[in-house]
C-alpha positions as CSV (number, residue, x, y, z in Angstrom):
1,M,-107.1,-18.4,-118.0
2,P,-105.6,-14.9,-117.6
3,L,-102.8,-15.8,-120.1
4,H,-104.5,-16.5,-123.4
5,R,-102.1,-16.9,-126.4
6,L,-98.6,-16.7,-127.9
7,T,-98.4,-13.2,-129.4
8,N,-95.1,-13.4,-131.3
9,I,-91.7,-14.9,-131.5
10,A,-88.2,-13.7,-132.7
11,I,-85.8,-16.2,-134.2
12,G,-82.1,-15.5,-134.7
13,V,-80.8,-16.9,-138.0
14,P,-77.4,-16.6,-139.8
15,N,-78.9,-16.4,-143.3
16,L,-81.7,-13.9,-143.1
17,A,-82.7,-13.4,-146.7
18,E,-82.8,-17.1,-147.5
19,T,-84.8,-17.9,-144.4
20,A,-87.2,-15.0,-145.0
21,A,-87.9,-16.4,-148.5
22,Y,-88.8,-19.7,-146.9
23,Y,-91.4,-18.3,-144.5
24,T,-92.9,-16.3,-147.4
25,D,-93.3,-19.6,-149.2
26,F,-94.7,-21.1,-146.0
27,G,-97.6,-18.7,-146.3
28,L,-96.7,-16.0,-143.8
29,T,-97.0,-12.4,-145.0
30,P,-93.9,-10.2,-144.9
31,S,-94.9,-7.0,-143.2
32,S,-91.8,-5.0,-142.5
33,A,-88.0,-5.1,-142.9
34,D,-85.2,-2.8,-141.8
35,P,-81.5,-2.4,-142.8
36,A,-80.3,-3.6,-139.4
37,G,-81.2,-7.2,-140.3
38,R,-84.7,-7.8,-139.3
39,Q,-87.8,-9.1,-141.1
40,T,-91.3,-9.4,-139.7
41,F,-94.1,-11.7,-140.8
42,S,-97.9,-11.8,-140.1
43,S,-100.3,-14.7,-139.9
44,V,-103.9,-14.3,-141.0
45,D,-105.5,-14.0,-137.5
46,G,-102.5,-13.3,-135.2
47,G,-101.0,-10.2,-136.9
48,E,-97.3,-9.8,-136.7
49,Q,-96.1,-13.0,-135.1
50,L,-92.7,-13.8,-136.5
51,T,-89.5,-11.7,-136.6
52,L,-86.3,-13.0,-138.1
53,V,-83.1,-11.4,-136.8
54,T,-79.6,-11.8,-138.0
55,A,-77.6,-13.9,-135.5
56,T,-74.5,-16.0,-135.4
57,R,-76.5,-19.2,-134.8
58,R,-80.1,-20.2,-135.1
59,R,-82.0,-19.9,-131.8
60,L,-85.3,-18.6,-130.3
61,L,-84.5,-15.1,-129.0
62,R,-87.9,-14.0,-127.8
63,L,-91.3,-15.4,-126.9
64,G,-94.3,-13.2,-126.5
65,V,-97.2,-14.3,-124.3
66,G,-100.5,-12.4,-124.1
67,A,-102.1,-11.4,-120.8
68,D,-105.5,-9.7,-120.2
69,D,-104.5,-6.9,-117.8
70,A,-102.0,-5.4,-115.4
71,D,-103.3,-7.6,-112.6
72,D,-102.0,-10.6,-114.5
73,L,-98.6,-9.0,-114.8
74,D,-98.6,-8.3,-111.0
75,R,-99.4,-12.0,-110.3
76,V,-96.5,-13.2,-112.5
77,A,-94.2,-10.6,-111.0
78,A,-94.9,-12.0,-107.5
79,S,-94.4,-15.5,-108.7
80,L,-91.1,-14.7,-110.3
81,T,-89.9,-12.9,-107.2
82,R,-90.7,-16.1,-105.1
83,L,-88.5,-18.0,-107.6
84,G,-85.7,-15.5,-107.3
85,L,-85.8,-14.5,-110.9
86,A,-85.0,-11.0,-112.0
87,F,-87.3,-9.2,-114.4
88,S,-88.2,-5.8,-115.8
89,R,-91.7,-4.3,-115.7
90,D,-93.6,-1.4,-117.1
91,E,-97.3,-0.7,-117.4
92,A,-97.8,-2.9,-120.4
93,A,-95.3,-5.7,-120.2
94,L,-93.0,-7.8,-118.1
95,V,-89.8,-9.2,-119.5
96,V,-87.8,-12.1,-118.0
97,T,-85.3,-14.7,-119.3
98,D,-85.5,-18.4,-118.7
99,P,-81.9,-19.5,-118.0
100,G,-82.4,-23.1,-119.2
101,T,-83.7,-22.2,-122.7
102,E,-82.0,-18.7,-122.8
103,V,-85.3,-17.4,-124.2
104,E,-86.5,-13.9,-123.3
105,V,-90.2,-14.1,-122.5
106,R,-92.2,-10.9,-122.9
107,L,-95.5,-11.1,-121.1
108,E,-97.6,-8.3,-122.5
109,I,-101.1,-7.0,-122.3
110,A,-102.7,-8.0,-125.6
111,A,-106.1,-8.5,-127.1
112,R,-107.4,-12.0,-127.5
113,I,-107.6,-13.4,-131.0
114,E,-111.1,-13.9,-132.4
115,Q,-111.0,-16.3,-135.3
116,S,-113.8,-16.6,-137.9
117,P,-114.9,-20.3,-137.9
118,T,-113.7,-22.5,-140.7
119,P,-116.6,-24.3,-142.4
120,V,-116.5,-28.0,-141.4
121,P,-116.3,-30.2,-144.5
122,A,-118.9,-32.9,-145.0
123,Y,-117.2,-36.3,-145.0
124,N,-118.7,-39.4,-146.4
125,A,-118.3,-42.4,-144.2
126,P,-119.7,-46.0,-144.1
127,G,-123.4,-45.7,-143.8
128,V,-123.3,-41.9,-143.9
129,A,-123.4,-40.0,-147.2
130,A,-123.1,-36.5,-146.0
131,R,-121.7,-35.1,-149.3
132,L,-123.9,-35.9,-152.3
133,G,-123.1,-35.1,-155.9
134,D,-120.1,-32.9,-155.1
135,R,-116.4,-33.3,-155.0
136,A,-114.7,-32.8,-151.6
137,P,-113.9,-29.1,-150.9
138,G,-110.3,-30.0,-150.1
139,V,-109.6,-31.1,-153.7
140,L,-111.1,-28.0,-155.2
141,R,-109.0,-25.4,-153.3
142,E,-106.5,-23.6,-155.3
143,S,-105.5,-20.6,-153.2
144,P,-102.1,-20.7,-151.4
145,V,-102.2,-22.0,-147.8
146,R,-102.0,-19.2,-145.2
147,P,-101.4,-20.1,-141.5
148,R,-104.1,-18.7,-139.3
149,R,-101.9,-18.1,-136.2
150,L,-98.9,-19.3,-134.3
151,G,-99.9,-22.3,-132.1
152,H,-96.8,-23.4,-130.2
153,V,-93.0,-23.6,-130.0
154,V,-90.8,-26.4,-128.9
155,V,-87.5,-25.5,-127.3
156,G,-84.6,-27.4,-125.8
157,S,-83.4,-26.6,-122.3
158,T,-80.1,-27.5,-120.6
159,D,-82.2,-27.7,-117.3
160,Q,-85.6,-29.0,-118.3
161,E,-87.0,-29.2,-114.8
162,A,-86.0,-25.6,-114.0
163,S,-87.5,-24.4,-117.3
164,Q,-90.7,-26.3,-116.5
165,R,-90.9,-24.5,-113.1
166,F,-90.2,-21.2,-114.8
167,F,-93.2,-21.6,-117.2
168,T,-95.6,-23.2,-114.7
169,E,-94.7,-21.7,-111.2
170,G,-93.3,-18.5,-112.6
171,L,-95.5,-17.5,-115.6
172,G,-98.6,-19.6,-114.9
173,F,-98.6,-22.1,-117.7
174,K,-100.3,-25.4,-117.1
175,V,-99.0,-28.9,-117.9
176,S,-101.2,-30.8,-120.3
177,D,-99.1,-33.9,-120.7
178,S,-95.5,-34.9,-120.3
179,I,-92.8,-37.5,-121.4
180,A,-91.2,-38.8,-118.3
181,G,-88.0,-37.1,-117.5
182,V,-87.8,-35.6,-121.0
183,A,-90.4,-33.0,-121.8
184,A,-93.5,-31.1,-120.7
185,F,-96.4,-29.9,-122.9
186,M,-97.6,-26.7,-121.4
187,R,-100.4,-24.3,-122.2
188,C,-101.3,-20.7,-121.7
189,S,-104.5,-20.9,-123.7
190,T,-107.2,-23.5,-124.5
191,D,-104.8,-25.2,-126.9
192,H,-103.4,-28.5,-125.6
193,H,-99.9,-26.9,-125.7
194,N,-98.3,-23.6,-126.5
195,V,-94.8,-24.3,-125.3
196,M,-93.1,-27.7,-125.0
197,V,-89.7,-27.7,-123.2
198,Q,-87.6,-30.7,-123.7
199,K,-84.2,-31.8,-122.3
200,A,-81.3,-30.9,-124.6
201,P,-77.5,-30.6,-124.4
202,V,-77.8,-27.0,-125.6
203,S,-80.5,-24.4,-125.6
204,M,-82.1,-24.5,-129.0
205,L,-85.3,-24.0,-131.0
206,H,-86.7,-27.3,-132.2
207,H,-89.7,-26.1,-134.1
208,T,-92.5,-23.6,-134.4
209,S,-96.0,-24.7,-135.2
210,W,-98.6,-22.8,-137.3
211,Q,-102.4,-23.5,-137.3
212,V,-104.1,-24.1,-140.6
213,D,-107.8,-24.8,-141.3
214,D,-107.8,-28.6,-141.6
215,V,-105.9,-31.7,-142.6
216,D,-106.3,-30.8,-146.3
217,E,-104.5,-27.5,-145.7
218,V,-101.7,-29.4,-143.9
219,G,-101.2,-31.6,-146.9
220,R,-101.7,-28.8,-149.5
221,G,-99.2,-26.5,-147.7
222,A,-96.5,-29.1,-147.4
223,T,-97.0,-30.3,-150.9
224,A,-96.5,-26.8,-152.3
225,M,-93.4,-26.3,-150.1
226,L,-91.9,-29.6,-151.3
227,A,-92.7,-28.9,-155.0
228,K,-90.4,-25.9,-154.7
229,D,-87.7,-27.7,-152.7
230,P,-88.0,-31.4,-151.8
231,A,-85.1,-31.0,-149.3
232,R,-87.5,-29.1,-147.0
233,H,-89.2,-32.3,-146.0
234,V,-88.7,-33.6,-142.4
235,W,-91.7,-35.7,-141.3
236,G,-95.3,-36.1,-142.2
237,L,-98.1,-36.5,-142.9
238,G,-99.1,-37.9,-139.5
239,R,-101.2,-37.5,-136.4
240,H,-99.8,-36.9,-132.9
241,H,-101.2,-38.8,-130.0
242,I,-100.3,-36.1,-127.5
243,G,-102.4,-33.1,-128.6
244,S,-104.1,-35.2,-131.3
245,N,-103.1,-32.8,-134.1
246,F,-102.4,-33.6,-137.7
247,F,-98.8,-32.6,-138.6
248,W,-96.3,-32.1,-141.3
249,Y,-92.8,-30.8,-140.5
250,L,-90.5,-28.9,-142.8
251,K,-87.1,-27.4,-142.4
252,D,-86.1,-23.8,-143.0
253,P,-82.7,-22.8,-144.5
254,A,-81.3,-22.0,-141.0
255,G,-82.1,-25.5,-139.7
256,N,-85.3,-24.8,-137.7
257,F,-88.3,-27.0,-138.2
258,S,-91.7,-25.5,-138.9
259,E,-95.0,-27.4,-138.6
260,Y,-98.3,-27.1,-140.3
261,Y,-101.0,-28.4,-137.9
262,S,-104.7,-28.7,-137.5
263,D,-107.2,-30.3,-135.1
264,M,-105.4,-29.7,-131.8
265,D,-107.0,-30.9,-128.5
266,C,-108.8,-28.0,-126.8
267,I,-108.9,-27.8,-122.9
268,V,-111.5,-25.4,-121.6
269,D,-112.0,-26.9,-118.2
270,D,-109.0,-28.1,-116.2
271,Q,-111.2,-30.4,-114.1
272,L,-112.1,-32.3,-117.3
273,W,-108.6,-33.0,-118.4
274,T,-106.2,-35.4,-116.8
275,P,-102.5,-34.9,-117.7
276,Q,-100.6,-38.1,-118.4
277,D,-97.0,-39.2,-118.4
278,W,-96.2,-41.0,-121.7
279,A,-93.3,-43.4,-122.1
280,D,-94.3,-45.5,-125.2
281,S,-94.3,-44.7,-129.0
282,R,-97.5,-42.6,-128.6
283,A,-95.2,-39.9,-127.0
284,L,-94.2,-39.2,-130.6
285,Y,-97.1,-40.0,-132.8
286,S,-100.3,-42.1,-133.3
287,W,-99.8,-42.8,-137.0
288,G,-97.6,-41.6,-139.8
289,P,-94.2,-42.4,-141.3
290,P,-91.4,-43.6,-139.0
291,V,-89.8,-40.8,-137.0
292,P,-86.6,-39.6,-138.8
293,P,-83.4,-39.6,-136.7
294,S,-82.9,-35.9,-137.6
295,F,-86.2,-35.0,-135.9
296,L,-84.9,-36.3,-132.6
297,N,-81.4,-35.1,-133.0
298,P,-81.1,-32.3,-135.5
299,D,-78.3,-32.6,-138.0
300,D,-76.6,-29.4,-136.8
301,L,-76.8,-30.3,-133.1
302,A,-73.0,-30.6,-132.7
303,E,-72.5,-27.3,-134.5
304,L,-75.1,-25.6,-132.1
305,M,-73.2,-27.0,-129.1
306,T,-69.9,-25.7,-130.4
307,G,-71.4,-22.3,-131.2
308,A,-73.0,-22.0,-127.8
309,H,-69.8,-23.0,-126.1
310,A,-67.9,-20.4,-128.1
311,A,-70.4,-17.7,-127.3
312,G,-70.2,-18.5,-123.6
């Protein structure tokens, strides 16, 4: 796939210092700040992948997508022209805004991420004693959890169908699975999804998702975050059916959800994957605690709608 990853995101928040402290606790590394109200963070493998910017309301401002070369930018430019969408273009990047999510997408020539493999733990199971005379590695770890890279973002769109066309017909994302009439899970890499666009009464950021090594790191990361502030908890531990990943969701001080995840489905051959339209409980999860109402309808939804209306 010529597109190969999410490079970075910029999130607008009204409480920059407080939110920046949260993402430092989350395991991202603060890499730069400026007096104008901007703080940048790095993941272990992805480099600078998160920028927080002072804004009147929380929202996803920018989404970066990596492409291999200028030919990829040319193909996207032609597709956007067919859709009648205006964009700007230089030698290294193409910038276009999706009206439904109000997100500026920057398609940029970027190097592919090469991740050092995580050692696969030996698990004991019925009839298989793979780990003899040792404690499980997951219970021996003491270092803080550090996200390896940004995996995906979930955004709300006031015109979900148009936003789906924007990402697929315009940018070249592929649909991996969908929830009938509600949302589409789309990929620009071998991950099951890098962007999910869901129907919403207002353009909004639902959550960002950050890859960690395994389910032990999901649990350890969330446990450390909750030890510092139990009010950060949203939903977890669980396992999604769509995408198959383990998850634990937390909430930053601006109201955005952030997810630790591991073990996402990997799609390397489109011919071997059949997208499905889900309409039952598996659209949300395979196992875990019941879905909290605030996950489906964030507590500040009415405030976001009022703020968006005032801004318009």
